N, C-alpha and C positions, 0 to 999 in steps of 0.2 A: 485442591490437591495439597498434600503435605508430605514431602519425601525427604526432608532434611530439617533437623531441629538443632537447637542449642540448649543443652541441659547440664549445668554445673551445680545444681542445687543439692543440698544435703537433706537428710530425712526430716529434720526439724522444719526447714523452709517448705518442703513439700507438704507436710502435715498442716501447717498454717495456711498455705495457699489453697488447700482443699477444704478449709473451714473446720478442721478437727481441733476443737477447743480443749480437749483433754491434754494432759502432759504427753509430749511427743515421746518421751522415754518409755511410756507405758504402752505405746502402740507396737504390736508385734510386727516383726520384719522377717522376711524369708529370702534367703540367698542374696542378701544385699551386697555381699562381698564381690559379686559378679559385676556390679555397677561401676562403670568408669566415667566420671564426669568428663564432658567434652563440649567444645564449641561447634563441633560438626558431627552430629549423630545421624547415622544412616540406617536403613532397614538391615536387620541382622544383628544390631547391637542391643545391649541390655539397657532397659529403662526402668526406673522405679515406678510402680503402678499402685494406686490406692484402690482398694476394693473392700467389699463387705463380706465377711465370711463367718462361719460358725466354728469356733475353736473346739478342739476335742474336749468333750465333757461339759461343754457350755450349752445352755438352752437357748440363748439368744445370739444373734449375729452381732459382730462388732467390726470396726474398720481395721484394716491391716495394710502393710506395704510389702508388696512382693516384687522382686526383680524378674522381669519378663523380657523375652526377646521380641523386638519390634518386627512385625510381619506375621500375620496369623497363619497357623497351621491347624486346620480343622481336626477334631478328634477322630473323625472317620478316615483320615488319611492312612494309607497302607503303612504298616510298621517298617517295611523294608524300603520305603520311598525316601529319597533325600529331600529334606525340607527346602522349599523355595520361599524365602522371606520377602522377596520383592513382588511376589504374586498378589498378596492381599495385605499390604501395609496400610491401605486406606479402604474404607467401606462407605459407599454412598448412603447417606441417612435416609434418602427417599425410598430405597429399595431393601432396607435391612429386614423388613417383614416378608420379603418375597424370596430371597435367595437362601438356599438350604444352609449355606455356610454361616449365616448370620441370624436367621429368624429364631433358631432354637436357643441362641445366646441372649436374646433381648430380655426374656423374663428374669433370668438369674445371674447372668455373667456381665453385667454392666460395670464399668470401672472408670477411673480418671487417670489422665497423664498430665503432669505439671512440667512445663518447660519455661525457659526465659525468652524464647523467640523461635521463629522458624524462617526458612529461606524459601523464596519462590523465584522462578526464572522468567524473564520477559523475552519472548522470541522476537528476533529482528533478522529475518532471513536465516542464514546459516549460523548467525551469532546469537548467543543467549547471555543476557545480563542478569546476574543474581541480585536479589534485594533481601535485606534482613528486616523482618517485620516483628514488632514488639510493642509493648505498652509504653506510653510516653514517660510514665513514672518508674519504669523498669520492674514493676511487680510481675510475678509469674503469670503465665497464661495457663488455664486449665482446660484441657480438651476432653470431650466425651469420647469414650472408647468401649470396646468389647474385648473379652479375653476368652481363651480356650486352653485346654490341656491335652497334649498328645503323648502317647506312649510309643516309644520306638521298639525295635526288635529285641533290644537288650533289657527292656523293662524300665528304662529311664523315662521319667515324665518331664516333658518340656512345656512350660507355660509361655504362651505367645499372645500378643496384643495387636489390635488394629485400631487406627484413629478414624473417627467418623468425619465425613466432609459434607458440606452443603454448598449451595450456590454462592458465588462471591458477593460480597457487599457492594453497594453502589460506588463506594470510594476505591475499591480494588478491582473493579471489572476490567480496567485498562491493563492490569498485570496478569490476571488469570481468571478463568470462569468458575473455579472452585476454590474453597478455603476450608480449613478445619472448623469443626463446631466448637466455638469458644463459649464456655459457661461463664456468664458475666458476673455472677455474685453467688453468695452462699445459698440463697434460695434455689438457684438453678442447679447448684451442685447437689443439694438435698433431693430435689426432684429426680435427677438422673440416677442417683444411687439407691434411693429408698422407696420411691413412689410407684404406683401402679402404671402399667403400660400406657393407658390413654393419656396420662398426664405428661409422660416423658416427651411426647411429640411437641409439646409447647416450647421446649428449649432447643429443639433441633432447627435452628434458623440462623441466618447470617448475623455476624456481629457488626452493628451499624454505628456504634459510638465513635466519637471523634478522637478518643485517646489512643486508638490503634494507629501507629505511625510506621514509617519504613524509610529506608535509604539504600543506595547501591553499595555493593561490596565487591571485593576482588573475585574474579572468575575462578580463582584457584579453589574456591569452596566446592566446586564441582567434583574435586577429587576427595574421596572419603578419607584418604590418608592425611590430608591437609587439616591441621588442627592448631588451636591456640588463639590468643586475642586478635591476631591478624584477620581471623575470619569475620569479625564484626566491625572492622575498621572501615569507616565511611570513605569512599573514593569520590573524586570529582569526575563527572562525565563531560566529554567535549560537547560542543554545541551540535555537532553532527550526530553524536550518540543520543542526545536528548531529543533531536528532531530528525529521525532517519530519513524522512521524505525529502529533506533538503539535499541529500546526496543525489537524488534522482534529477532535480532541477539543475544542480551544479554540473552534472555530467552533460546535460543538454546544452548548457551555456558554453562549455568547453568545446563541444562539437561544432557549435556555430562559429566560434572563433577560429577553429581550425579550417572551416570551410571558407571563411573570409581570406585567410592566408593562401589557401589553395587556389582560389579563383582570382585573387588579386583585387577584389572589390567587395563592398558591403552588400549584404542581402537586401538592404533597404534602398539601394540605389535605383532610381527610376529608369525604366527602359526608354523613356523619351529622349534621353541624352544620345542614345545610339541612333535614333531616327534623325535627329538634327545633324549628327556627324555625317550620316549618309547623304542628306540633302546638300550639305556644304560641299561634299566631294563631287556631286553631280553638277554643281554650279561652276565648276572649273572649265575654262574655255578649251576648245579643241586643240589649240596650240600648246597648252600647258599639260593637258591630260595625256597619259600614255595610250588612252583609247580614243584619241581624237577622231579618227576615221569613223568609228562606230557612232559617236555623238553627232557627227555631220549628217550621217544617214538618217538619224532620228529627226534632226532639224528639218531636212528636206521633206521627209514624209509628213511632218506636221504642217509645213507651209503649203504643200500640195493639197492636202485635205481641206485646209482653210480656204484656199482659192476656189476649189470645187464647190464647197458649201456656199460661198458667196455667189457664184454663178447660178446655182439652183435657186437661191433666194431672189435673184433678179427676175428670173423667168416666172417665178411664182407671183411676184408683185405685179407683173404685166397682166397676168390673168385676172387678178383681183381689181385692177384699176380700169374702169370702163372708158376713160378719156383717151386711153392709148389703144390704138388699133393693133390687134394681134397680127403677127407675121405668120404666113403659112409658107413653109418651105423656103424661108428667107426672103419672100416678096410681100409687099403691101397689097391689101385688097383693092382691086380696080387698077392696078398698074402692072404692066408687063415687064418693067425694068427691074433689074436686080439692084438691090441696095448696094452702093459701093463699099460700104463698111461692114457689110453683113458677114463677110468671110465665107460666103457660100458660092457655089458655081450656079450657072443658069440652067444647067442640066436638070430636067424634071425628075423628081423622085430621089435626088441625091440627098444624102444624110448630112445634117449640119455638123460642123466640126466644133469641138470644145475649145473654148478660149483658154489659152495658157499664158501664164506670165513667166517671165524669166526667173529662174531660181538664183537666189543670191548666193554668191560664193562665200566660202568660209571666212573671208576677210571682212565681209560686211558685218555691220552691227546687227545682232540678233533682235528681231522684232518681237514684241510681246503679243499675246492673244488680244489684249485690249485694243491695240492699234488696228488690228484687222477689223474688228467690229465697228470702229469709228469710220474707217474707209467705206464700209458697206453702208 
């Protein structure tokens, strides 16, 4: 795309840029007084255009320079309609043979537009950064273009022009997907102006040479009223502007820092520390803990279950050991006496009582589980 250019060239410079070797003073010009050199030319403004025409009374065609409005108005536009120069200030070179506005112009209405540079905007979200694109040696750029003539209701003829575009070069794809068709030399200019249609397609391609350069300029260029050398003054972009994605990661880092302050600890802090703190609190004695009664109940429950498990283990060992005669209802086989230490009554069919051990009070030293297994 090409929607803003810089053109301060005079007719002599334009003639030489387009390869016209004849004396520039001998080249006919038309309505050149409407041309206003500018650092910021937008659609609707007048530009000098080089074309080939047949002068009145001449048998052959010759080059000429005519001042035209940028932004094509097709000749079939209604005479009472107000021209919209922003509608067709560019024409896609790939489709000029298909669209009615352009295909009838390709055989006879090809022309050239010479400028010193053009502007393109790089989109970064809602922000757009303009760049000035030009040749490294500051020679003029010559664009391939098409022109037409429209007559309004008052009988006035308005000449308008559109600049052809193609896909962007590999070096400029980061900036935009389209660029103007730049004719690289006099041979390309001659083909576009004078040769048959099949040959002109060979020049409608991206400009890939390394002498096309660019740099960022002030965003004020976006206003058509902004003009002067300040338009092409290079500006320095901040690191964030050069690398917009860094803003995204910077914001995430700030969010993490705020979260640290909010919760009073680092996100990387291990949860094991909290477990150790809880364990330390549970190891406090019942006298020191405000929940001492509850801890005592837990200790007694643990001791009771441990003793009960030990008794079950003793009875199980008697059944497995053949050298020990089993007791039936608290008596030995073959004896009618009751074992004095059996803890059972002599009454037949009475159930054995469970052995219980005295529960240690809270003042005793708490025994570990290992000590109970050693006793067993």
